[in-house]
N, C-alpha and C positions, 0 to 999 in steps of 0.2 A: 407369802410374800416376806414378811420383813423378814421370816428366820433364810428366807434365802437369801436376800442383801447381807445380811449376815455373818454369814457362811460363805459368800466371795468376797467380804472386806479379809476373812480370814485368811484365806489363800491367799488374795494379793500382797497381804504383811508375812506372811511363812514363806513364801517364795521368793521375799527381795532380801530372805537370810540364808548364809552359806558357815558351814555345808548342812547336806538337808537328808532328812529321811521321808521315809513311806509308812504315815500310820496305816492301819488296819482300820477300814471301812467301821464305825459304830452301826452294831445295826439296831440300839435302841433312839439312833433319830430316825424319820421319818426319811430323810434323807442320805442313800446312802453315797455318800459323798467321802472321799478320801482323802484327806491334802497335809500337808509336806509340815515336819515340825522338827526345830535344831534336836540332837542325841544328845543322849546326858553321857558323859566321859568321867572315869574316872581318875581320880588323882594320877595313878600311876600312867592312866593311858594319855594323859597330857602332858606328863613329863619325859615321857618316853622320847630316845631320838633313834630318829625312822634309822634304819640299817641302809650302808652306804650304796651304789650301784654297782650292779654285779660289773666288772670287766676283765674282759683278756688278760690272760697270765702272761701272755708274751711282753706286757706292756706296766705289771705290776714293777714292784719297787726290788722285791725279791728274785725274781728273773734277773732285772737288770745287775746284783750281785750275785748272784749264780753265772751268768757272763764273764763280768769282771770275774771274780774267783778264777775260774776257767781258764782267763787271759794270765791273770798269775801264775797260775797254776803253769804255765806251759811256756812262760817267759821267763821272769825273774825267781819262780820256785825252781825249776831246773838250773837255770844258771847259777842260784845258790846252792844248788845240790854239787855241779859240779866244778864250784870254790870251795864248799865243802870238806872235798875231796885233801885240800891243799894244794894251791899255784896248780887250781884249772885239771890236777890230773898229772901233771908233769915229775920228770925226774928233778930238775932242779926250781928254787919256786923264783929266781931273781928276775927275770925273761915275762913271763906272765903276772907277778906285780906290776913290774913297767909297766905292763898295760892294762892291768887292772887299775892303774894309779890317772894313766891317760883315758881309760873310763870314768871314771867319777870326777874327774877335774872339768871333761863338756859338758857330763851330766848334770854337774851343780850348776855352772853357767845355764844349761838351756831349761833346768828344772825352773828359775827363776824368772828367765824372758818368755817360759812359756806360756805366762797367762798371755800376752799379747798374740801370741797362736791360735787361742782359744775365741780370742774376740774376733781375729780376722777368719777364720774357719769353722768354729764349734770347736764344743768340746769332743764329740765324736769322733771328728774328720780330726783333731790332734790323739787323738787316742790310735785308730788305726795308722797312721804313722809312725806311735811310739810302738809299734808291735815288729816293725822293720827291721832290727838291726840285731835282736839276741841269737837266730838262726845263724846271722856273718860271722859271730864273736865265734860261736860253738863252731863252726865252721873253723875259722882259723887256728883253733885250739885243737881241731882235729890233723890240720895239716902239718903242724907244726909236733904236734906227738906223732903221727904216722911219718913222717917224710923229713923232717928238721926246717920247715920253713918258716922265718924268724922275721919278715919283712909284711907278711900279709896277718902278725898276731896284732901290730901296730897299726895297720891299714884297718882291720877287722873292729880295732878299739876305738876308735875316733866313729865310726860309723854308728855301731855300738851308743857307745856314751850320747850321742847327739840327741839319736831317738830314743833312749832311754829317758833323755830329759823332759821332753816331749811325751811322755809316756806316764812318768810318777807325778806327773802334776794334773794332768788330766785324770788318770786312776784314780788319788788322791781328794779332786776335787768330785768327784762321781759319787764316792763309799761315803762321801761326809757331807753332799750336798741332795741326793736322791735320798734317802732316810727317812722316815718321822721321826722327831730329836726324841722320843721316846724308845725310840728303837736302834740308835744310830751305836750306839758300846757292840753289839749282841750282831748289830751288823760287820763293826768293825776285825770283832773275830771271826764271824765266817767269813769274810772277806782273808784275812792275815792266815786263816784254818785252810783254805784252798791255795796259798800260795805255800806254805808248809807240808801240805801235798803233796806240791810238785815236787820239792827235797825230798819228800815222803817216796814219791814213785821214782823222783832219781837215784835216790841211795840205794834203794832196793834194785835196783838195774846193777847200779855199784858194785852191790853185794854179792849180786848172784853172779858178773861176770870175773868176779877178782877176788871170790873168798877161797880160792885154793893159792893167794900168793901172800907169802908169809913174809917176806924180808920186804926189802926198798927198793923205789924203782918208781916207773909211771905206770897208771893205770892201761887196760886194753883200749886202742883204736876204736873198738866198735860202741864202746861205750860211748865216746863223745859223736860217731857217725849218728847212734838211735837218737840223742840229744838234739841233734840240727835237723831232724826229720821232724822230731815232736815240735819245736818250738817253732817250725814254721808254720802248724797249724794256730799259731796265736791268730795271724791276721787274718784268715777267713771270719774270726769269731767276731773280733770288734765291730763288722760291718752289719752284726745281729743285733749292737745295742740298740736299745729304742733310746732316742732326742729326750733331751729334760723336759720339753713343755708337751713329750706324747707320752710320759709316764705316769702313772696314777696312784699314786699313796693309799696306804686302807681308811684312811681317815679321811680322803676326799680333798685336801688339801692342796695346792699347785705348789711345783717347786722352781723357785725365783730365779727364773732367767732375767739378767742384766742387758739392757740394750746393747746396739752394738759402738763403741767409741772410739776418736782417732788413736791414734799410735800416741801420741804426744801425752791424750790424757791418762792412757793406762801407764804410761811410765811415770807420771805424775800421781796415779794410784799407790804403783809399786813403792814411789819411795814414801810414800803417808806411810803406807803397809812395814813399812822396813822400821821407819822413824819413831812410830806407835812405842812407846815408853814398855808396854806389856809383851811386846815382840822384840824390843831391842836386848831385854831381859832376858830372853828366851834363846838365844841365837847362839851364846857359847853353849850352854845342855845341847841343843843340836847338834852345831861343831863335836863336842865331843861323845857322845850317845855310838854311833856308827866309828869311833875313832880307832876301839879296840879291832876293829875285822880283821886290819893288815896283818896286827901284830896274830890274831889265833890263826887264821891260814899258814902263814910259816908255821908256825908253833907244829903246827898238825902236820905237814910234808918233817919238817927237820926229825922228830921224834916217834915218828909211829911208821910201820909197815903200809903198804898199799891195801890190804885186805881192813883193819883197821880205821885206816883212814875211810874206807866204803860204810863201815859201820856206823862211825861217828857222822858221817851222811846219815844214814837212815836213822839212827835213835835220835838223835837232835831235832829233827822235824814231829818225831813224836811227840817228844817232852814242848818243845815249845806251841803247838797247835793244844795241845791239852790244857797247859798254865795259860794261853792268850785264851782261850774259850771261857775257863772259868773266870780270869780276873773280867773281862767283856759282860759277862752279867753282874758281875760287881758294879761296875761301874754306870749300869744301867738301872740295878735296884733302885727302887722308888722307898724304899725302907728309909734313905738316908738323903740328905739334903745335896743339893749340887756342890758347893762349900768343902761340906766333908769330904764325898767322893773325889773330889781334885786333889784337897791336902792330904787324904788317906792314902788315896792311888799312889799319890806323889814319895808319901813315905815307905811304903811298900815298895815298889817295884825298884827308885833309886836308891831306896836303903839298903836293900837287897844286893845291887849290883855293885853299891862302895862295898860290902862288906866278901865279895866276889874278887875283888881285886886285890885282898888281903893274901885270900888263898893263890891268887896266880904268883903274887911276889912270892912267898915263900916256897911253893914247886918249882919257878922260874931260876931261882938263887939254888936251890939243890940241882938243878939238872943244865945248870948254866956249862958248857963245855963237852955235856954228853954225846958221841959220837954214834953208838949204837940206835938202831930202831927197834918198839916195843913192838909187837903182837900180842893178842888178846890172851897170849898164853906166858907171858914173861912175867916175871917178877914186877911188880911195883906198877902193873900195868892201869891199874882202877885209880890211882892216885892222879897221875895228869888227863887219865881220859875222862874221868868223872869230871873233873873240871874243865874240859873244854866242853861239853857238856851242858853242864852248869849257866856256863859264860854266857853260850849264845841260846839256852832259854831265858834267863833273864835279861838280856839284851832284847829279845824279841817281846817281852813283859813290859820296856822302859819303851820301845817301838809305840806297840798299842798304846800306853798312857800317851806318849806323846803327837798321836794322833787326833784322838781325844779332846786334849787340850786346845790344840789346834781350832780344832771346830768350835768351839764356844766363845772363838773371839768373833763371827762372822758367818754369813748366809748369802745364799744365791752361789751361781758356780762360777761366776768370776770372782768373786769377793773369796773363796774358799780355795781358787784355785789360786789363788796370789799368797794363799798363806800355804798350801798343802805345800806349793812350787817350790817357797821360802826355807818352811822345814825339811823339804828334799833334800834341797840345792846345798843348804852349810851343809845335812850330815854328808851329801858326796862330795863335797872339799874337806870332812875328815875322813872320809872314808880315802879321798886323793893324797892327802900328808900321810896317814898309815901306810896305804900298799907302796908309798915313795920313799920313806925310811926303810921300810922289808924290802926294798926290789935291790938294797945294796948289803952287805954282810956286815951290817952294824949288830949289837948287841943283845938279844931279846930280850935281855934282864931291864936294858937301859931303856929300850921300848917299851918296858911295863912299867919302870917308874915314869916318862913319858905322860904313860896314860893314866896312871896315877895321880900325876899332878895336872891334867889338864880336866879328867871327870870331875877333882875335888873344889878344882877353882870354879868351875861352872854350875856347881851349886850353889853358890851363896845368891847369885843374879837371879837364879831362879826358882829360889825362895820364896823371894820377893816379889818379883810379878805373879808367883802362884797365893800365893798368902792375901793380895790383894782383890783376889774375886771374890764378889761379891751375889747375895741372892738377890738384886733387885730383879730375873728374871728366872721362874720355874720351869723345872722340866716338861711339864705335864700342862699349865698356860703357853703354847707355842703360838697359839693365833693369834694375828693383829687384826684380822676380821676384813671385810671385802676392800679392796683401797680400787681407786677412778679406774676404769678401764674392767672390771674384772675379776681382778684375781688376787688370790687372796696372800699375802706376803707371808710370809715364818720368818719369825726370829728367831735369834737360837739360845739355845734353852737353857745358856748362864750371861752372867753379866760379865764385859768385858777389862771387868776394872775402872779405878779408877782413874778423872780424864774419859772413859771412854763415853759412847753415844746412848742414850739411850734410848728406851721402846720411842717416846713419843718423838724422837729427832728423826728415829729411819724412817716413821711413818711418814711425816714431813716431805723427807727426804723424797720418799718414792713417790709419794702426791706432785 
């Protein structure tokens, strides 16, 4: 009886412990009673991180990046392919340059105001609205190319500018806030790769339909008609995007989705973002980073044959995709500190872009007043053609870097929509001014001089902003823990610089 009592006491004590395993009955005991005991774990078993739960692929971050990439391919990718022909494939650049100036003027305004729309209707609906204008503007260029219609170019430009402003801020917010911070650079490269693939496909179409046209002129209207059909497919793709609250990251963390606020509060937050020291110092380089595009488009139209322009559209997409992919992997590399990657990325991309303008000045000075159209079989073709390809390639690297940089100053869909909207909006105003200058018969050489001055001056405040970035937050330590309400808030992977909010401030603010 005494043995039975001892066994029952052991059983009760063992049952109160967890986790439990059953021991095989001891045949040496007179009572064949099996009782539970605590399992023995190795150190590796105790410290192992459990695998993340399985999830549907269409809710994964990769699936959302593919959807965004496909939209970028069909929308701005094909639009860039069209403009890489020079003046939208037109005979003369001036009307289309005026239309492009209107596009970018409205785009800049709506990019900056788009966080208000994101707050009203959400990032997904804002993206859907942003896909409506690309095909309309291509249809206007088709009408002008085939029938000489001019009024539709300006109307299409206005519609495209409004919708594109909404698109760029929503798209930028998605590609920066959806991915895990340690994978942000490579997802940016994936997105830019898709966008450049649109230019690649468009360039292949251009080249295939215009390969026999070795003289100057306008491209085949069939090219523009194909663009209209393909760009219209971007709208149904936008409906497939998963909302941020339903998207699953591979590490199990949640995407920060700010609660809806009033319009007045959104304007206050927008003003706070604009007046931030680091953002204020970066505004000039935002403006100058795309100021070159009007000049590049006009340069291609004035000096090259139709098929050479088509070849430029095709090759610049290939070189841009390769360069951005390699650069994106460097920006994500864990071998270097965040501070080093930001500073070296600035020196590499912006330094190469500065050297490119020296080449542009030399070539443009030599070609000033030239009237003949160069084909790929013409003497001296490689000098100007190579310059155009490299200018577009390094320009894409600068864009990749600026998007990565703006992703370091905040987190969450609303905060990043303000940052990316401001980036793309100021860039658009740079393009607006560039195409506005190129819409008149202004000297291309003096346009180049203006570009050099703007770019050089913008690097001074940008360098101050970039050198203030500190390693207070590391890329591989992005979790803040569980906030009240059960949602994990993800901090940005780097510091926002001197005077910025600390991690603890973000936690207390979120609580």
